[in-house]
C-alpha positions in Angstrom: -26.8 13.0 87.2 -23.1 12.9 87.2 -23.3 10.1 85.0 -25.8 11.3 82.9 -24.0 14.5 82.5 -21.1 12.2 80.9 -23.3 10.3 78.6 -24.8 13.6 77.3 -21.2 15.2 76.8 -20.0 11.3 75.0 -23.1 11.9 72.8 -22.5 15.1 71.8 -18.9 14.2 71.0 -19.3 11.0 69.1 -21.6 13.4 66.9 -19.4 16.0 66.3 -16.7 13.6 65.6 -19.6 12.2 63.0 -20.5 15.3 61.8 -17.0 16.0 61.3 -16.5 12.7 59.6 -19.1 13.2 56.8 -17.7 16.9 56.0 -14.5 15.3 55.6 -15.8 12.6 53.1 -17.7 15.4 51.0 -14.2 16.7 49.8 -11.8 13.6 49.1 -8.1 14.1 50.2 -5.3 15.5 49.1 -4.2 17.4 45.8 -6.9 17.7 43.0 -5.6 16.1 39.6 -5.1 18.6 37.6 -6.5 18.3 34.1 -4.4 19.0 31.6 -2.7 16.2 33.0 -2.5 14.3 29.6 -5.0 11.2 28.5 -5.0 8.7 30.2 -6.8 5.6 31.5 -5.7 5.7 34.9 -7.7 9.1 35.9 -10.8 10.9 35.4 -12.7 13.3 32.6 -15.0 14.5 30.4 -14.5 12.0 27.6 -14.0 8.3 27.6 -12.7 6.3 24.9 -13.1 2.4 25.3 -10.7 0.6 22.5 -12.0 -2.4 22.5 -15.7 -4.3 23.3 -17.0 -7.5 21.6 -19.7 -9.7 21.8 -20.9 -12.6 20.0 -24.7 -13.3 19.9 -24.5 -17.1 19.7 -21.8 -17.6 22.6 -22.4 -14.9 24.8 -20.9 -16.4 27.8 -17.5 -17.2 25.7 -17.5 -13.4 24.3 -19.0 -10.4 25.7 -18.3 -7.3 27.5 -19.0 -6.1 31.0 -18.7 -2.0 30.9 -18.9 0.1 33.3 -19.4 4.0 33.2 -18.9 6.1 37.1 -19.7 9.2 38.0 -17.2 10.4 41.1 -18.7 13.5 41.8 -20.8 13.8 44.9 -22.9 16.7 44.1 -23.7 16.5 40.6 -25.4 14.8 37.9 -23.7 13.6 34.6 -26.0 13.0 31.4 -23.5 11.2 29.0 -23.7 10.2 25.3 -22.6 7.3 24.4 -21.4 6.4 20.7 -20.8 2.5 20.0 -18.2 2.6 16.8 -18.4 -0.3 14.8 -14.6 -1.5 14.1 -15.1 -3.0 10.8 -17.4 -0.8 9.0 -16.9 2.2 11.4 -20.6 3.2 11.2 -21.9 4.4 14.8 -24.7 3.8 17.3 -25.5 6.2 20.0 -27.5 6.6 23.0 -27.8 8.3 26.2 -27.3 7.6 29.5 -27.9 9.3 33.0 -25.7 9.2 36.2 -26.6 10.8 39.6 -24.0 11.7 42.0 -22.1 8.8 42.7 -24.2 6.6 40.8 -22.1 3.6 38.6 -23.7 2.0 35.4 -22.8 -1.4 34.2 -24.2 -3.1 30.6 -23.0 -5.3 28.7 -22.1 -5.7 24.7 -24.8 -8.2 23.8 -27.4 -6.3 24.7 -26.5 -2.9 23.7 -24.7 -3.5 20.3 -25.0 -7.1 20.0 -22.5 -8.9 17.7 -20.4 -6.2 17.1 -16.8 -6.0 17.5 -15.9 -2.0 18.3 -14.9 0.6 20.4 -17.2 3.0 22.6 -16.9 6.6 22.8 -18.5 8.8 26.3 -18.8 12.4 26.0 -20.4 14.5 29.2 -23.3 16.8 28.0 -25.1 19.4 29.0 -28.4 17.8 30.5 -30.9 20.3 28.3 -29.3 20.5 25.0 -27.0 18.3 24.5 -24.1 20.4 24.3 -20.6 18.9 25.3 -19.3 20.2 28.6 -16.5 20.2 31.0 -17.3 17.6 33.9 -14.1 16.0 34.5 -15.9 13.2 36.9 -16.1 9.9 34.8 -14.2 7.0 34.6 -14.7 3.5 33.2 -13.6 0.0 32.1 -14.4 -2.5 30.3 -13.9 -5.9 31.4 -13.4 -8.3 27.9 -13.9 -11.9 27.4 -12.7 -13.1 23.7 -13.7 -16.7 22.4 -10.3 -17.3 21.7 -9.9 -17.1 25.2 -8.5 -13.7 26.1 -10.1 -11.6 29.3 -8.8 -8.6 30.3 -10.4 -5.7 32.0 -8.7 -2.2 30.1 -9.8 0.7 31.6 -11.1 3.7 29.7 -8.9 6.7 28.4 -9.9 9.7 29.6 -9.5 12.9 28.1 -10.5 16.1 30.7 -12.5 19.2 29.9 -9.8 21.8 29.9 -12.6 24.9 29.7 -15.3 25.5 31.4 -19.0 25.3 31.0 -19.9 24.4 27.3 -17.7 23.6 24.7 -17.3 27.3 23.0 -18.7 27.5 19.6 -21.9 25.3 21.1 -26.1 26.4 22.1 -29.3 25.3 22.2 -29.8 25.8 18.6 -26.8 23.9 17.5 -27.0 21.1 15.2 -23.3 19.8 16.0 -20.3 20.7 18.1 -16.6 20.0 17.4 -14.0 18.0 19.6 -10.9 19.2 19.7 -8.3 17.2 21.4 -5.2 19.9 21.2 -5.1 20.5 24.8 -5.7 24.1 24.5 -7.9 26.3 26.8 -10.9 25.4 24.5 -10.7 21.9 23.9 -9.3 18.6 25.4 -6.2 16.9 26.2 -4.3 15.2 22.8 -4.2 12.3 22.1 -1.2 10.2 21.5 0.6 10.1 18.3 3.2 7.0 18.5 2.0 3.8 20.7 4.1 1.0 22.2 3.5 -2.4 23.0 6.0 -3.1 26.2 6.1 -7.1 26.0 5.4 -9.2 23.5 6.5 -13.0 24.4 6.6 -15.8 22.0 4.2 -17.9 20.4 6.7 -20.9 20.6 5.7 -20.6 24.3 2.1 -21.2 23.5 1.0 -16.9 23.1 -1.5 -15.5 21.4 -1.0 -11.6 22.2 -3.3 -9.3 20.2 -3.4 -5.3 20.2 -6.7 -3.6 19.7 -6.2 0.0 18.1 -8.7 2.9 17.4 -8.7 6.5 15.9 -9.2 9.3 17.6 -11.1 11.6 15.4 -14.0 11.6 12.5 -17.8 13.1 12.0 -19.9 10.8 14.5 -23.3 12.0 12.7 -21.5 9.7 9.6 -18.3 7.6 10.4 -15.0 7.2 12.6 -11.6 8.5 10.8 -9.5 5.7 10.0 -5.8 5.4 11.3 -4.7 4.7 7.5 -1.1 3.9 6.6 1.2 2.7 9.7 4.8 2.5 11.1 6.3 0.2 13.3 9.5 -1.3 14.5 9.7 -4.7 16.3 12.9 -5.1 18.8 13.8 -8.6 20.2 15.3 -8.6 23.1 18.8 -8.4 21.7 17.9 -4.5 21.2 17.8 -5.5 17.0 14.7 -3.2 15.1 12.7 -4.9 12.3 10.3 -2.1 10.5 7.4 -2.6 9.1 4.2 -1.3 8.1 0.3 -1.9 7.3 -2.7 0.0 7.1 -6.4 0.3 9.0 -9.6 1.5 9.0 -10.7 3.3 12.7 -10.0 0.4 14.5 -7.8 -3.2 14.1 -7.6 -6.1 16.0 -5.0 -8.3 15.2 -3.0 -10.7 16.4 1.0 -11.0 16.5 2.2 -13.5 14.4 4.1 -14.1 10.8 1.3 -12.2 9.0 1.2 -9.1 11.4 3.9 -7.4 11.6 5.0 -8.0 8.5 8.4 -8.3 9.1 11.7 -9.9 7.4 12.8 -12.0 8.9 9.5 -13.4 10.1 7.9 -12.7 13.9 8.7 -16.0 15.0 12.4 -15.9 13.9 12.4 -12.7 15.8 11.2 -13.4 18.7 11.9 -17.4 18.6 11.0 -19.4 22.0 12.1 -18.3 25.6 12.4 -14.6 23.9 10.5 -11.4 23.9 10.0 -8.2 21.9 8.6 -5.1 22.0 7.3 -3.0 19.6 5.8 0.8 19.0 4.0 2.1 16.1 2.1 5.1 15.3 0.1 6.5 12.0 2.4 7.4 9.0 0.3 9.4 7.1 -0.3 12.3 9.3 -0.3 13.9 12.7 -3.5 10.9 13.5 -3.9 10.7 17.4 -4.7 6.5 18.1 -5.5 4.5 21.1 -5.0 1.0 21.9 -4.5 -2.2 23.9 -2.9 -5.2 24.3 -4.2 -9.0 25.5 -1.8 -12.1 25.8 -3.3 -15.6 26.5 -1.7 -18.6 27.6 -3.7 -21.9 27.7 -0.8 -23.0 30.1 -1.6 -19.4 32.5 -3.2 -22.5 34.7 -0.5 -24.9 35.1 2.7 -22.9 34.2 4.9 -20.5 36.2 5.5 -18.5 33.7 2.4 -18.4 31.7 -0.2 -15.9 31.8 -3.0 -14.1 30.9 -4.7 -10.7 30.8 -3.7 -7.3 29.0 -3.6 -3.7 29.7 -3.6 0.1 28.4 -0.8 0.2 25.2 1.8 2.4 26.5 1.8 6.4 24.9 5.3 7.4 23.8 4.2 10.8 22.0 1.6 13.1 21.1 -0.3 14.5 18.4 -1.1 17.8 18.3 -4.6 18.3 17.2 -7.6 15.7 17.1 -11.3 16.6 16.2 -14.7 15.0 16.6 -17.5 16.0 15.5 -20.9 14.9 17.0 -24.5 15.2 16.7 -25.8 17.5 19.4 -30.0 16.8 20.3 -31.2 16.9 23.8 -30.9 13.8 26.5 -33.4 11.6 26.8 -33.3 11.2 29.7 
C-alpha cells in the first residue's frame, strides 16, 4: 500500500509538471517583440515582402523558388492575400491562402507563377470581408536558385500593423483599402529609403554579385509603382567614392559590373582583383520606399577557401516618410 501511494504521488507530480510545461509553451518566454520596431526580415508582421522569386518552366531544377509562409500564432488562423508582381511588366496576379494556428505552407514559384521573375507581397486580412487586419504573426522566406548558379534563402521583410483590428477606412462594403507605411497608429511600419550592399567582392576573383530591389507602393488593382530614378555611391576599400545613377521599374535585378553601376573609372577598376567595396543608393526623384536583397555566386566556392556563394537582405540606412499600397477587397476564397 505504501509503495502504491508513492507511485500515485509520483504520477500526480509528473502530470502537474506536464500540465505546467504545456501551459508555459502557450506563451513564449521573454518580452513581446515591439510592433513599432521598424521593418525587418528578422521579425513577424502583418505584411510580408519577398523581394525576389523566379522560375524557368523548362529548367525548374536549375531555376526556381521555394516560398514559405508561416503563421506563428498559437491560437488564431490567418487569412493571407498574396500578390505576385511581375518584375518586368509590374502587372499583378493574386490569390488567397489560409493557415490554421501554428501552420506553415510551402509552394514553388514554378507552380504559382511559372516563367516569371518578380516579387511577392503577403497581406493578413479579415476572414470574412478581406479587409487588411492587424495580425503580426506572419513570417516567411524564399529559397531562390537561379540558372546562373546563385542560391540564397532570403527572409521575407515584415511590416507590423500599428493599429488594432481592421485597417482604418475598410469595411464589408469596401472595394479597395489603403495600406499606409508611415509608422502612425493608423498604419504600418515605415519602409526603407536608403539601402546598402555591405560587401561587393571583385569580379576578377570569379565573383558574380547581383542585387534585387523592389518598390514599396502602387495600386494593386492595376500595377505596382516604379522605383524611378536612382542615385548611388560605390566605395572601394580605400574609402574613395564614385557616384552613379540609373532608373528602374517596380523591380530591378542587376549584375554588378561595368554596365551597372556606371562609374568613372569603371566598376572593375574601382574594385580590382583582391579588393572589395560597398555601395549605397536610393530613389532620387521622390521619397520612395525600397527593399532589396543581394546574391553572390563564385564557381570556386567548393574548392577555394576565400570563395563564397550565398545572399541576404540589403541593409537599411534610412527610412522613407510614407508609402501607400492600394489593394482590392473581396472575401477570401478558402
